[in-house]
C-alpha positions in Angstrom: 45.3 -111.8 -79.5 45.5 -107.9 -80.4 41.8 -108.1 -81.5 41.3 -108.9 -78.0 43.6 -106.2 -76.4 41.8 -103.8 -78.6 38.3 -105.0 -77.2 39.4 -104.8 -73.4 40.3 -101.6 -73.7 37.2 -100.1 -75.7 35.4 -101.9 -72.7 37.4 -100.6 -70.0 36.9 -97.2 -71.2 33.2 -97.5 -71.6 33.1 -98.3 -68.1 35.1 -95.6 -66.7 32.7 -93.0 -68.7 29.6 -94.8 -66.9 31.0 -94.6 -63.5 31.9 -90.5 -64.3 28.4 -90.4 -65.0 27.0 -91.7 -61.8 29.4 -89.6 -59.8 28.0 -86.6 -57.8 28.4 -83.4 -59.1 31.6 -81.7 -57.3 30.9 -79.2 -54.2 30.7 -75.6 -56.1 33.7 -73.5 -54.2 32.9 -71.4 -51.2 31.4 -67.5 -52.0 33.9 -64.7 -51.0 31.7 -62.5 -49.2 31.7 -59.0 -50.6 33.5 -56.1 -48.4 31.4 -54.5 -45.8 30.4 -51.5 -47.2 31.5 -48.1 -44.7 28.7 -45.6 -44.2 29.5 -42.2 -45.7 30.4 -39.6 -43.0 27.9 -36.8 -42.4 29.3 -33.5 -43.8 29.0 -31.2 -41.3 27.9 -27.4 -41.5 30.7 -24.9 -40.8 30.4 -23.7 -37.8 29.5 -19.6 -37.4 31.1 -18.2 -34.5 28.8 -16.0 -31.6 30.3 -12.9 -33.1 29.9 -13.6 -36.8 26.4 -14.5 -36.3 25.8 -11.6 -34.5 27.2 -9.1 -37.2 25.1 -10.8 -39.7 22.1 -10.0 -38.1 23.4 -6.3 -37.9 23.8 -6.5 -42.1 20.7 -8.1 -42.7 18.8 -5.2 -40.5 21.2 -2.4 -42.7 19.9 -3.8 -45.7 16.6 -3.1 -44.5 16.9 -0.2 -43.4 18.7 0.5 -46.9 20.2 4.0 -46.3 23.0 6.1 -45.0 22.9 9.9 -44.6 26.4 11.4 -44.5 27.1 15.0 -43.3 30.9 15.7 -44.5 33.5 17.3 -46.1 35.5 14.4 -47.9 33.7 12.8 -50.4 32.8 15.5 -53.3 31.7 15.6 -57.1 33.1 12.1 -58.6 34.5 10.9 -55.3 31.1 10.7 -53.6 30.1 8.9 -56.3 32.5 6.5 -56.4 31.9 5.9 -52.9 28.5 5.7 -53.2 28.4 2.9 -56.0 31.3 0.9 -54.5 28.9 0.5 -51.6 25.6 -0.1 -53.0 27.1 -2.7 -55.0 28.3 -4.6 -52.0 25.3 -4.5 -49.4 22.8 -2.5 -51.7 22.2 0.3 -49.4 22.2 3.5 -50.8 25.0 6.0 -49.4 23.3 9.6 -49.5 26.0 12.2 -49.1 25.3 15.6 -48.3 28.8 18.0 -48.2 29.3 21.3 -46.4 31.6 22.8 -43.9 32.1 21.0 -40.3 31.6 23.9 -38.4 27.9 24.4 -39.8 27.2 20.4 -39.6 28.0 20.8 -35.7 25.3 23.6 -35.3 22.6 21.7 -37.6 23.1 18.8 -35.4 22.7 20.5 -32.5 19.6 22.0 -34.0 18.3 18.5 -35.3 19.2 17.3 -31.8 16.7 19.4 -29.6 14.1 18.9 -32.4 14.3 15.2 -31.9 14.6 14.5 -35.5 18.1 13.7 -36.6 18.9 13.5 -40.2 22.3 12.6 -40.2 23.9 8.8 -39.7 27.7 9.5 -40.0 29.9 12.9 -40.0 32.9 13.2 -41.5 35.6 15.8 -41.5 38.1 17.4 -39.7 38.7 15.7 -36.2 38.6 19.4 -34.6 34.5 19.3 -35.7 34.2 15.8 -34.8 35.8 16.4 -31.3 33.4 19.5 -30.7 30.4 17.7 -32.0 31.5 14.8 -29.4 31.4 17.6 -26.6 27.9 18.6 -28.0 26.7 15.0 -27.4 25.7 14.9 -31.0 28.3 11.9 -31.2 28.7 9.2 -28.3 28.5 5.6 -30.1 31.5 3.9 -30.0 32.2 1.6 -33.2 35.0 -0.5 -31.4 32.9 -3.9 -32.2 33.6 -3.5 -35.6 34.9 -6.4 -37.2 37.0 -4.7 -40.0 38.7 -2.5 -36.7 39.6 -6.0 -35.4 42.2 -6.6 -38.0 45.8 -7.2 -37.0 49.4 -5.9 -38.8 47.2 -4.3 -41.2 47.2 -0.6 -40.2 49.7 2.4 -41.3 47.7 4.4 -39.0 45.8 3.1 -36.0 41.7 3.7 -36.5 41.8 4.2 -32.6 44.5 6.5 -32.7 42.6 9.7 -32.4 39.9 8.5 -29.7 40.8 5.5 -27.8 37.4 5.1 -27.0 36.0 4.6 -30.5 33.4 7.5 -31.1 35.7 9.1 -33.6 37.7 7.0 -36.4 40.6 8.0 -38.3 39.8 6.6 -41.6 42.3 8.9 -44.2 45.7 10.0 -43.5 46.4 14.0 -44.7 50.0 16.0 -44.8 49.2 19.5 -44.9 52.5 21.5 -46.5 52.2 24.8 -48.0 51.4 24.6 -51.6 52.8 26.8 -54.1 51.7 27.9 -58.1 54.8 27.1 -59.8 53.9 29.6 -62.3 54.5 32.2 -59.8 57.5 30.5 -57.5 60.3 29.9 -59.3 62.6 27.1 -58.5 65.0 28.9 -55.6 62.6 31.1 -54.5 60.6 28.5 -52.8 60.0 28.8 -48.9 62.4 26.4 -47.2 61.3 27.2 -43.4 58.1 28.3 -41.5 59.8 31.3 -40.8 60.6 32.1 -44.5 56.6 32.6 -44.6 57.1 36.0 -42.3 59.3 37.8 -44.7 58.3 40.8 -46.2 58.2 38.9 -50.1 55.6 36.9 -48.8 53.2 39.7 -47.9 49.8 40.0 -50.1 51.0 36.5 -51.5 49.2 34.0 -49.3 45.9 32.3 -48.6 44.1 30.6 -46.1 40.9 29.1 -44.7 39.3 31.7 -42.5 39.5 30.7 -39.2 36.2 31.8 -38.1 34.4 28.9 -40.3 37.5 26.3 -41.1 40.1 24.4 -38.7 42.6 24.5 -41.2 44.6 27.7 -39.5 44.5 25.7 -36.3 47.4 23.8 -37.9 49.7 26.3 -37.1 49.3 25.7 -33.3 50.6 22.5 -33.8 53.7 24.0 -34.9 54.0 26.2 -31.7 53.8 22.7 -29.8 56.4 21.5 -31.6 58.7 24.3 -31.1 58.5 25.3 -35.0 57.9 28.7 -34.1 56.7 30.7 -31.1 53.2 32.1 -30.2 54.6 35.5 -31.3 55.5 34.4 -34.5 52.1 33.4 -34.7 50.7 36.5 -34.0 52.9 37.7 -36.9 51.0 36.2 -39.5 48.3 38.8 -39.1 50.4 41.2 -40.5 51.1 39.3 -43.7 48.0 40.3 -45.5 46.4 36.7 -45.9 43.8 35.9 -48.2 41.1 34.3 -46.3 38.7 31.6 -48.4 35.6 29.8 -47.5 37.1 26.6 -47.5 39.6 24.5 -49.0 37.9 23.7 -52.2 38.1 27.4 -52.5 41.8 27.7 -52.0 42.6 25.4 -54.4 40.7 26.8 -57.4 42.0 30.1 -56.6 46.0 28.8 -55.9 45.5 27.0 -59.5 44.5 30.2 -61.0 47.0 32.5 -59.7 45.0 34.1 -57.6 47.6 33.8 -54.9 51.3 32.3 -54.8 51.1 30.2 -52.0 48.2 28.1 -49.9 49.2 27.4 -46.1 46.4 25.0 -45.3 45.8 22.9 -48.4 46.4 19.4 -47.8 47.7 16.5 -50.2 43.9 14.7 -50.9 42.7 18.2 -51.7 45.5 19.5 -54.2 45.6 15.8 -56.0 42.7 16.4 -58.5 44.4 19.4 -59.5 47.7 18.0 -59.7 46.5 15.2 -61.8 44.2 17.6 -63.9 47.3 19.4 -64.9 47.0 22.4 -62.7 50.4 24.4 -61.9 50.9 23.1 -58.3 53.2 21.9 -56.3 54.1 20.8 -52.4 56.6 22.5 -50.4 58.7 20.6 -48.1 59.6 22.8 -45.1 62.9 21.6 -43.4 61.2 21.6 -40.2 58.5 19.3 -40.9 54.8 19.6 -41.7 51.9 18.4 -39.9 50.3 15.1 -40.6 46.9 14.5 -39.1 43.8 12.3 -40.7 40.2 12.8 -41.8 37.7 11.2 -38.8 34.1 9.8 -39.3 32.1 8.7 -36.5 28.4 7.6 -35.6 25.9 10.3 -34.9 24.0 9.9 -31.9 19.9 8.9 -32.2 20.3 8.6 -35.9 17.9 6.8 -38.2 19.5 4.3 -39.5 22.2 2.8 -37.1 22.6 -0.9 -38.4 23.3 0.6 -41.7 25.5 3.0 -40.3 27.6 0.3 -39.0 28.0 -1.7 -41.9 29.0 1.4 -43.4 31.3 2.1 -41.1 32.9 -1.6 -41.3 33.1 -1.6 -45.1 35.0 2.0 -45.0 37.9 0.3 -42.8 38.2 -3.0 -45.0 40.7 -3.1 -47.7 38.1 -2.7 -50.3 36.4 0.6 -48.6 39.9 1.7 -48.3 41.1 1.3 -51.6 38.2 2.9 -53.3 38.2 5.9 -51.4 42.0 5.9 -51.6 41.6 5.3 -55.6 38.9 8.4 -55.7 40.6 10.9 -53.4 44.2 9.9 -55.0 45.6 9.4 -51.3 47.2 7.4 -49.1 44.9 5.0 -46.8 45.2 4.0 -42.9 45.7 0.8 -44.1 49.3 -0.9 -45.3 48.1 -3.2 -47.9 46.0 -0.3 -49.9 48.7 1.7 -52.5 49.3 5.2 -52.1 47.6 7.2 -54.9 48.6 10.7 -54.3 50.5 12.2 -57.1 54.2 13.2 -57.0 53.4 17.1 -56.8 51.1 16.6 -54.2 54.1 15.3 -51.9 56.4 16.1 -49.6 60.1 14.6 -48.7 60.2 16.1 -45.3 59.3 14.7 -41.6 55.8 14.5 -40.4 54.5 16.1 -37.3 51.8 13.8 -36.0 49.0 15.9 -34.0 48.3 13.8 -31.0 44.9 13.1 -29.8 46.0 16.0 -26.9 46.8 18.4 -29.8 43.6 17.8 -31.4 41.4 18.3 -28.3 43.3 21.3 -27.6 42.6 22.9 -31.4 38.6 22.1 -30.9 38.6 24.2 -27.9 40.6 26.8 -29.9 38.6 26.8 -32.6 35.4 27.0 -30.4 36.9 29.7 -28.5 37.7 31.5 -31.3 41.6 32.0 -30.8 43.0 32.8 -34.2 39.9 35.2 -34.9 41.2 37.3 -31.8 44.9 36.7 -32.6 44.8 38.0 -36.0 41.3 40.5 -35.7 39.4 39.1 -37.6 
């Protein structure tokens, strides 16, 4: 019996295996569709504003012109080298700086205008001289559209503060106190007010730039306008045996050498280099205050490199351009985001009397009329 049951189990297993072999194969599992691929969004080119596109054209045209010629006073020696190198490094444009006195440049540009062969692209210096150049119609182009001038909240001195039309731009602040030679004027003997300079002890001790060729002395008119002293007191300076110099560079050197004890019309940027070199020079803080003014700059009419000129003027008012100028001149800047490089001995601790644009226009006319030359019988 047991044998029969075993045999039946074997037969059942064989039958099951045969039936499984004859059965159709199982249906394959349905395929899972691949996720749809999303096309990558096209990368859009950065949008250039019409103003930026127009400025880019000016820059490219300026690079092709390749040169800017400056008539001016400020960028002499190493300062001019620093400015030229920095500007060329940025744009590949040469900066040719011809230095001299402002009054002579005004006459030179008048001559070039008559001949129809202007050499200068840029004129920089005293706002008085630039105003007279504008009156002579050798400076007429407005710089209002320069991109750098449109920056907001960065100005310690507004570039248009001297000329709302933008022909004359303020590019460097100046402070003009008296400076003394500290080997000749001991502590306690320093003048403390402008009236002190009319005392007998200062007779034969002072220097000033010649009012026939320089505008420095015309700052005294500003003190008259501010009520620091009267016009009669201004006339009395003629009795103080002032030594008149051919310019501020000579004045600073003579003061450092001890040729005279006091300089009337130097400014902080002129004194700074000698102070840094160890010269015995120090600014004097007058109780009534000292004049604060600016150096001006602008584009010459019918200049040979108009696009390169605009590139340079724009760069000068950028943070980079202002820092190069301030560091090279050891001066302050018209921008708040640039450090003040003026050494302590060239600074004053007193209120500043700002010469307004109306005062500068008045000084320009007085200089042209030789007002102080006649007042002092020069």
